[in-house]
C-alpha positions as CSV (number, residue, x, y, z in Angstrom):
1,M,-43.1,42.4,21.7
2,S,-40.5,42.7,18.8
3,Y,-38.6,39.7,17.5
4,E,-34.5,39.7,16.8
5,K,-35.2,36.3,15.0
6,P,-37.7,35.9,12.1
7,F,-40.8,35.5,13.0
8,I,-42.9,32.6,12.3
9,T,-47.0,33.4,12.2
10,Y,-48.9,30.5,13.6
11,A,-52.9,30.5,12.8
12,V,-55.3,29.0,15.5
13,S,-58.5,27.4,14.0
14,L,-61.6,25.5,14.3
15,H,-62.4,22.5,12.2
16,F,-65.8,21.0,11.5
17,T,-67.6,17.6,12.0
18,Q,-66.8,15.1,9.5
19,D,-69.9,15.9,7.8
20,V,-69.2,19.7,7.0
21,N,-66.2,18.6,6.0
22,E,-66.6,16.7,3.4
23,I,-69.4,19.1,1.7
24,I,-66.7,22.0,1.8
25,F,-63.9,19.6,1.1
26,N,-65.4,17.8,-2.1
27,T,-66.3,21.8,-3.2
28,M,-62.9,22.5,-2.8
29,S,-62.1,19.7,-4.8
30,S,-64.1,19.8,-7.3
31,I,-62.7,24.0,-7.6
32,A,-59.2,22.2,-8.0
33,E,-60.3,19.8,-10.1
34,Q,-62.4,22.2,-12.9
35,T,-60.1,25.4,-12.6
36,G,-57.0,24.1,-12.3
37,N,-56.1,26.5,-9.0
38,D,-55.1,23.7,-6.4
39,F,-53.9,25.5,-3.9
40,M,-55.9,24.3,-1.3
41,I,-55.3,21.2,-2.3
42,K,-51.8,21.3,-2.8
43,N,-51.6,22.6,0.2
44,K,-53.5,20.3,2.1
45,V,-55.2,23.4,3.9
46,P,-58.5,21.4,6.0
47,P,-62.5,23.2,6.1
48,H,-61.8,25.8,9.2
49,V,-62.2,29.1,10.1
50,T,-59.5,30.7,11.6
51,I,-60.1,32.8,15.1
52,G,-56.4,34.0,15.3
53,A,-52.9,34.6,13.7
54,F,-49.7,35.6,15.6
55,H,-46.4,36.3,15.6
56,G,-44.4,33.7,17.5
57,T,-40.4,32.4,16.8
58,K,-39.6,28.6,17.2
59,E,-38.4,29.1,20.2
60,T,-41.7,30.3,21.6
61,E,-43.6,27.5,19.2
62,E,-44.3,25.4,22.5
63,K,-45.6,28.1,25.2
64,L,-47.8,29.2,21.7
65,I,-49.3,25.8,21.4
66,Q,-49.3,25.2,25.4
67,I,-51.6,29.1,25.6
68,V,-54.2,27.2,22.4
69,K,-54.2,23.7,24.8
70,D,-55.4,25.4,27.8
71,F,-57.6,27.5,25.9
72,S,-59.2,24.1,23.9
73,K,-60.1,23.3,27.1
74,T,-62.2,25.8,28.4
75,Q,-64.2,26.1,25.3
76,K,-67.3,24.5,24.4
77,S,-68.4,23.5,20.8
78,G,-70.5,25.8,18.8
79,V,-72.7,26.1,15.9
80,V,-71.3,28.0,12.7
81,R,-74.3,28.9,10.5
82,F,-73.1,29.5,6.9
83,T,-75.1,31.8,5.3
84,E,-73.8,33.1,1.9
85,I,-70.6,32.8,-0.6
86,G,-68.7,35.8,-0.6
87,N,-64.9,36.8,-1.9
88,F,-62.2,38.8,-1.7
89,N,-61.5,40.8,-4.8
90,N,-62.7,38.2,-7.0
91,K,-59.7,36.3,-6.2
92,V,-60.9,34.2,-3.0
93,L,-63.5,32.7,-2.6
94,F,-65.0,31.7,0.4
95,L,-68.4,30.7,2.9
96,K,-69.5,33.3,5.0
97,P,-70.5,32.1,8.6
98,A,-72.9,34.6,10.2
99,K,-70.5,36.5,12.8
100,D,-72.8,35.1,15.7
101,D,-72.1,35.3,19.6
102,F,-70.5,31.8,19.3
103,L,-68.0,33.5,16.4
104,S,-67.3,36.4,18.4
105,T,-67.0,35.3,21.9
106,I,-63.8,32.8,21.2
107,N,-61.9,35.0,18.9
108,D,-62.8,37.5,21.6
109,E,-61.1,35.5,23.9
110,L,-58.4,33.9,22.1
111,H,-57.3,37.4,21.5
112,K,-57.4,37.7,25.5
113,I,-55.3,35.1,26.3
114,V,-52.7,35.3,23.6
115,L,-51.5,39.0,23.2
116,P,-50.7,39.5,26.4
117,E,-47.5,37.4,25.2
118,F,-47.8,36.9,21.8
119,E,-48.2,40.3,18.5
120,A,-51.1,39.8,16.1
121,G,-49.9,37.9,12.7
122,E,-51.7,38.9,9.2
123,N,-51.9,42.5,9.6
124,E,-54.0,42.6,12.0
125,Y,-56.8,40.9,10.1
126,Y,-57.8,38.5,12.3
127,I,-58.5,40.6,16.0
128,P,-61.9,41.1,17.3
129,E,-62.4,44.9,15.9
130,I,-61.9,44.2,12.4
131,W,-61.7,40.4,12.3
132,F,-63.9,38.8,9.0
133,P,-64.6,34.8,9.3
134,H,-64.5,33.1,6.6
135,T,-63.6,29.5,5.0
136,T,-61.7,29.5,2.1
137,L,-62.8,27.4,-1.4
138,A,-60.5,28.4,-3.3
139,T,-57.2,31.3,-3.7
140,G,-55.3,33.0,-5.8
141,L,-57.9,32.5,-8.5
142,N,-57.9,34.4,-11.5
143,Q,-61.1,36.0,-13.5
144,T,-61.7,32.5,-15.5
145,Q,-61.4,30.7,-12.3
146,F,-63.2,32.5,-10.1
147,S,-66.2,32.5,-12.3
148,R,-66.2,28.9,-12.9
149,A,-64.8,28.3,-8.8
150,L,-67.9,30.3,-8.1
151,E,-70.6,28.3,-10.2
152,L,-69.4,25.6,-8.2
153,A,-69.5,26.7,-4.5
154,E,-72.6,27.8,-5.7
155,K,-74.3,24.6,-5.5
156,I,-73.6,24.5,-1.7
157,T,-77.4,24.1,-0.1
158,L,-77.2,27.2,2.2
159,P,-77.6,28.1,4.8
160,L,-74.9,24.9,5.8
161,E,-74.8,24.2,9.8
162,A,-71.0,23.0,11.1
163,K,-70.7,21.7,14.5
164,I,-67.0,22.9,15.6
165,H,-65.0,19.5,16.2
166,D,-61.9,20.8,17.7
167,I,-58.9,23.5,17.6
168,G,-55.8,23.4,15.0
169,F,-52.9,24.9,15.5
170,Y,-50.5,25.6,12.1
171,Q,-47.7,27.7,11.0
172,C,-47.8,29.2,7.9
173,S,-45.9,29.8,4.9
174,P,-45.0,26.6,4.4
175,F,-48.6,25.8,5.6
176,L,-47.9,22.9,8.3
177,E,-50.1,21.5,10.9
178,L,-48.6,21.2,14.4
179,N,-51.6,19.8,16.4
180,R,-55.3,19.5,17.4
181,F,-57.1,20.1,20.1
182,P,-61.0,19.4,21.0
183,L,-62.9,21.1,22.6
184,S,-64.2,20.6,26.0
185,S,-67.4,19.0,25.5
186,N,-65.7,16.6,22.6
187,L,-63.8,15.3,25.6
188,P,-63.8,11.3,25.4
């Protein structure tokens, strides 16, 4: 599927309960304060694990939102187990969860229902075959910032278990939260 109009990249992410959000967000804030790299805070990026990225247009946005909303109703909450601190080229620092059955299944099931109608975004980094789950603590770090950020991230007690609370739907670049949906086991 190709788009004649400029496409927008949308992301689908898992969000944690408040207790784990506070641990991760406090680390993100400390990194921002002590390194001067405030991208995550300035752009109001909440702690999350992205499970899919897709291309669409403003005209197809509501259809994709509805697919994600319907998907969330079929998903039960699970637990993400962060086991280590990782990085991409010493520029992005993240918490790395174990890629267990819960994460693999939710990523795979999302792609099975979205890909027939939307193209994979972000160079297909989130498709099940090559997906590397992570929760970004800081991005765009220089070497000095990376060293200090790593010291701060290492204060997080691992392993850290994070219960999934809901699924978020975002527009990327510029980052904008468009919606959140509770998982079926979190419905009132």
